[in-house]
N, C-alpha and C positions, 0 to 999 in steps of 0.2 A: 503369360503376363508381362514377366519381366523382359524376356527376351524378343522385344520387338524393335523394329527397325527405328531409328533414332527420331525420324519425323513424326511417327504416330505417337511416341513418348511425348515430344514437343507439344503434339495437338493436344494431348490430354491434360498435360501440365498447364496447357493456356486456358483450358476450361476451367479448371480448377483454382487458379491464381485469380486474384483480383485483376481487373481490366478487362473482362470476357463480357460482361453485361451492359446492356445500353439503358441508361436513364438521362434524367434531366431535372435541373433545379430550377424553381421559380420563386422569388427572382433569382436570376444567375448569381452565381457565387463571384464576389468581389475578387478581383486578382487572380481568380483560379481559371484556368483555360477550362471550355467547356466540352473538351474531347473526353470520351468515355473510355476508350481503350488504351489506358494506361497503366503499365506494369510497374516494374521496379523502377524506381528514378534515383537519380544520386541525393542523398539527404539534405545536400546544401542547395538543391533547385529551388529558386524563391528568394535566395540572397543575389542582388545583383553585385557581381564582384568587381572589387576595384582594380587598379593597377598594381598595388601592392601585394595583393592576396596570392599568398604562397599557393600553388596548386594543391587543395588537400584532397588528392585523388579519391582513394576508397576509405575514407575516413569514416563515412556513413551510407546507408542504403534503406530507401524505405519506400511505403506505398503510399500513394495521395491518398489523404484520410478518406474523403468521400468514396472513393472507388474502393478502398477497402471495406467502408460499411456496407456499401451497397454488396459485396462478395458474401459479407457475412449473412446480411439479410435474405438473400437467395439460397445460402446453406439452409436457412431456417424455413424453406418455403413450405415444406410440406407440414411442418408443425404448425406454422402461421396458419393454413388453410383448417387445418385439422381443429385448431382452437377456435377457429371463426364458426366452424359446423359445430363444436361442442356446446357454443354459448348461444346457439341458436340464432345466430346472426345470418341474415339473408346474404347470401355470398356477392349478389350482383349489387346489392344496396349499400354495401359497405365498401367505398372507396376512398374516402377523405376522413381525415380526422384520428390518424394512428400517430402514436407516440411511442418511441423508443426511447428506452432508459439505458443508457453504456455506462460502465464502468471504467475508468483508466487507471491503469498501472504502470508506474515507472520505477525502475531499479538498477542500481548500479552493480556491477560484480567485479570482484578483485581479480587478480591472477587468469587471466583467460591467454595467456602467452603458450607457445608451441613447447611441449616439453621434450621432444626429443630431439631438437636441434641442438648443433654445437653453438660455442661462442657465448658471450655474456647473456645473461637473463634480462630481457627488458621487462619493466613493469607493464603490463599490459593491461588496460581495462576496459570494459565493455559497459555500455548502458543500454537497456532494453526497454522499448515504449510499448504498451499493448493496450489492448481494450476487449472487453467483455459485453455482449448483448445481453443485459439483465433481464428486461422485459419489453413486450409489446403490449400497447394497451391501445383501446378504441373507442371513442366517443360517437355513439351512434347519432343519427341524425334526429331522432326524437329524444333519445337519453339525456337524462340530466348527467348519470353517473357515468365515469370511465369502465369499461370492462377489459380487464387483462386476458389477452387470449395465448399470451405465451410467458413463461417465467423458466428462464434459466436453472434446471434442476440441480446442477453441479456447478455453482458459479466459480468455486475455487479449484476446478480441474484444470490442468494445462490444455486440456481439448477444448474448454470454451475460450481460452484466453488466447486473442488471436496478435500475432506480432505485427505492429506498424511500423517500428522504426529501430534499427540496430545500428550502433555508433561504437566506434572505438574511441572513447572519451573517458576522461575520470571524472566521475561524478562530482567531485568536488572542484574540479577547475568550471568554476561558475558561467565565465565568459565563454567558454567553447559549448558549455552543455547549452546554455541559452540560445546561443548562436543557431544549434542544431535543431533545436525544438522550437525556434521562433516561427518557422513556415507551417510547423505544425498547429501552434496557437493560433495563427493568422487563418488557417482554415477552419479550425473549429469555431472561430468567432464569426466566421462568415456564414458557416452552417447554421449557426444559432437564430439567424435572421432570416432561413430562406426554409422552403420544403422541398423534398425530393419527390419526385415524381418517378416511379417504378414499377414495372410489371410484375405482379404476385398473383399466381393462379389464373395466369391468363388476362387479366384486367389492369390498367395503371391505376395505381392507387398512391395517396399522398401521404409522406412522414414526416414528423417534425422530430429532432433530436436533443435531448437532454443529457449533457455530460456532466458526470460527477466524477472527479479525482480523489478516490479514496484510497487506490493501491499504493501509498506512498508510504516508505516509513518515516520517521520523525524527523531525520537528517534531511530527507529530500522536502519535506513538507516545509521546514525552516528555509531551506534554499529558495524554492520557488515561491515562496510568499514572503520573503525579504524579512524574516525574523533571525535575530542572533542564534549563532549555534546553540547545540542543545546543553553545553555546560553552563549557558546563561542564568541569570537570576530570575529572568522571566521564563519560569518552569514549563509553561503549558502553551500549546499551539490552538488551545481550544478559549482560554480564559486568561483575563491578565494578571492573575495571581503571581507574586514572587515567590521564591523558594521557602522563605522563612514564614510566609504567611500560610503557603500550602503546609508547612509541618506543623503549624499551630492549629489551623483549622482544615482538618483533611476531608471532610465531607461536604461542605457546604458551597459549592461553587457553580455557577450556570455559565454555558457556553457562550461568549460575547464576540469573540474575533470573527472576522469574515475578510474576504478578499477586498471589498471596497473600502472597507474601514482601513487595511493594511496599504492601500494606495494613499487614503487621506492622510495617515499618518506619516508616511515616506514623505509627502509634500511638505508637512508640518516639520519633519526633521531637517529636510533640504533647505526649508527657508528661514526656518528658526523665527517666526513670525512676532513671538514677544521676547525676542533678544535674551533668552534665557542661557543659564550656564550648562555646559555638557551635562551634567548630572541630573539637572532638573529638566533639561530637553529628553533625555533618554527616558527619564520617568515618565514624561508626558505622553510618549508616543510607545511607552511599553516595550521596547527592545526592537521596533521594527525600524531598520536602518539600511534598508537597500530597498530597492524598487520591487513590488510584488509582482512577479513575472508571469505567473500562472495559476489560473484559479484552482484550487483545491476545496474539497468539502471537509470542513473540520470534523474528523472522525477519529476513531482510536484504531490503529492498526493492531488487530489480534494476534497476529503472530509474534511481531516484536514485543507486543505487551507480554506474552507467554515468557520470552525468552528475559525480559528485562525484570520481571517480578521473579522469575527462577534464579537469575543471578542475585538479586536481593535476599532471597531465602538462604542461599548457599552461603552469602557472608554472615547472616543471622546464625546459622547453623555453627559457622566456624568461630563467631563471637561467644556463642553459648557453650562451645565445647571449653574455651578459654575462660569462661566465667568472666567476661569483660564487664557486666554490670555492677562489678563490685571492685573494678580495679581503676586505676588512674591510667596513665600512657603505657600500654603494653609495647614491649620493644617489638623491632621487627623479627627479631630470631623468634620470640615467643609464637608472634603470629603465624610465621611461616612452620611451626612444628603443630600448630592446630588445624593448619590446613592439610598439612601431611597427613595427621591422623584422621582429618575427614575424608580425604580421598582414598585412604587405605580402607576406611570402614565401607565407603561407598562401592569401592570395587569388589570387596569382598560379599557383603550383603546383598549388593543391586547389581552386581556384575556392571558398574560404570566405570569406564576407563576417566581418568582426568582429561579434560579436554582444554585447549587455548582459550578459544572462545567460545561461549555458550551455544549452543545450536538448538532447533527445535526439539530433536528427539530426545536429547540429553535432559531438556527442561521438562518435556513431557514425565520423563522417568523419575526426576527429582521430586516433581510436586505431588508426591502421593503419599499415603499412609504409611505404607511400607518404609520409604526412605525415611520418613520421620522417626519411625520406630529404631531405623537401624542408627539413627543420630543420636536418639536418647539414651542408648547403651553407652555414649560418651560423656553423657550430660550428669554431672553428679547430684545435684539438688533435685530431688522429686516435684518441687512445684513448678521450676522450670521447665522440666519434661511436659508436665500438665500444661502449661502455658505454650509450648510449641505445638503439641499436639492441637490445642484448640485453635492456634493460629492456622493451621494447615487446613483442619475441618472446615472453619469459615471460608478459607481460601477455595478450597474445593467446591462449597457451595456457591460461589460467586462465579467461579469460571466458565460453567455450562454457558451462562447468560452472554457471555461476550465471546464465546467460540461458537454457540449454535448457528446454523444458516437461518432458523427461524425459530428464535427461542420461544415465541406465544405457543408455539405447538410442541416444542421438543421439552422444554423444561418450565411449564408455566409456573410450579411452586418456586423455584428458585427465583425466577423473574419477579415474583411477588414479594418475596424476602429479601429482594437485592439490599434494599437502602437500609433495611435493619440490620443486615449481616455486616455491610460495609462500614455502618456506623460502630456496631460492635468491634468489628477489627482494627479500625481506626482507634477505639479505647485501648484495646491492647497493646496496640503500637505506642500510644503516647503514655501508657502507664507503665508495663512491664518491660516493655522494649526502648524507653525514651533515652537511653544512652545512645542508640542509632539516629533517633528522629530528633533530637534538639536541635531547631532551626535549620534542619535539612532534611529531604525527600525526595527520593527519584522521579524522574518525570513520568514514568508509566505508571507507578505506584498511586501517584497523585491522580491520573487521569482514571485508573482502575476503581479508586475510591469515589471521586467526584464527579464524573461525568457519564458513566455507563447508562445509569437510567434515563438520562435525558435524551441521548443517542438514540438510545432503543425506541424510544417514545417518538421521536423524529423520524428514523429510518426504518423502524420495525427489525433490525438486525445489525450487529456489527461484524459477526464472522461472515456474512455472505458477501461483505464490500471489503473483506481484507487483501492483503497482496499474494495471498498463498499460490494463486493460479499462475502469477506472474513468476514467483520464486521457484515454483515446480519445473516452470519451462526453462528457469535457466539453466538447468540441469541438462536438459535437452540442448540447449544451445551449445554447452560445453562439448557435448557428445557429438553433435554433428559438425561443429567446427574440428575437431579431431578426425572424425572418421569421414564422414560423407561429402566434404566440401573439396570442390577442385581447388588443386594447390597454389594457385595464385590469390595474390590479396583481392585483387580485382574481382574475383568471383566469389569469394570464401563468403561475406556476406549475402551475396544475392541468394546463394544456396541455402544459407541458414534461414533467411528469410522466407523461402519458400517453404 
């Protein structure tokens, strides 16, 4: 298989990569060439370069969005035909009315520099943009109802998460990031207005695409939607609540923000039609102070939610060991000693090494009843111990709801009790632990308490739309970049993209 002459490998590679299948758009996509056989392109194509542009040679490589989508659909051809058969659709009758739901993910990765080279370490960062085909449904000619003929069984596996664009860009460098993603956004907008004609199972069929950008962490959402950074008083990317309001009223909020509104608010921010002072203006636009660049779906990112909440619990544990609820301002030294005690205990009982930044695995191990029991051994008062246990019990009741791929099937009881549990959880925080929540609350904790039921009612799931697939593929990116890439910058991204 492996030891074949290069040209056969090349041919095999061509068939598997985007740019092999014929397709057409009706109407043709605006500003996108009609040729189908487009493989890997320079990520900056689509930008007219000016005289002053420094040649940004290999900063980015990507597939053309429509070509990549076609390739992803052709990969699913067998599942697609099987789905048609299972739903009793007459194969030849179903050629139009297919709609495809796409999840988009985009995530920055820190340090991806070469480790073994000599010389100074340059901070090299990368951003990966990828998509997953979540479901394909069809509206039969006579039917009122859409019938789903394909649903991605593992929406968070790196296998279903197709890379679209790789770039050596720092995600915090807004200008460069938006420049590189610009052509992708343009293609995506063009595709919304058009339908794809593609042969599936030997017959030409027509597809419409729906894009939902849900695989972004909060930092990226704020950047894409023109909101202030996450330390802002406007705590939430889903509602207009301020941090103080969110800590007073922890549970009762509803989702109000969306892309259109962010664009309108930016216009108000830019023009200041009522000639208000900076503070009044900022309050009017609720912290939207840049132009929303890419439409994201307001949701909650399950993975980072886990990590954010675990970090918060870690701090509560630390404070409880030091009995902060009855002290005024503890000194830095005192805090340090509580933290050391907590780390020592977690290492002894839970085999948890202290980490610099909380990661997913640490968060999963920390948020267990065993971990709480270990911490309770260091907490002097019995009633505080009971409060901690209760806090964790409630949290563990709530967590499956936003982690499950399909909560209605996997944890129906917890789903039903969610609002009740979150109410109870909030009461505990604002009474027993009020020393931490006086006028402040963390972003993810607010979302966990206030928005989960509403998102699930709207989308049916939070876990399935999370960024995990993209995150786990980041690991592969690092690996490919180190091991399998041809060793010149120009090829490296292309190899990894394949």
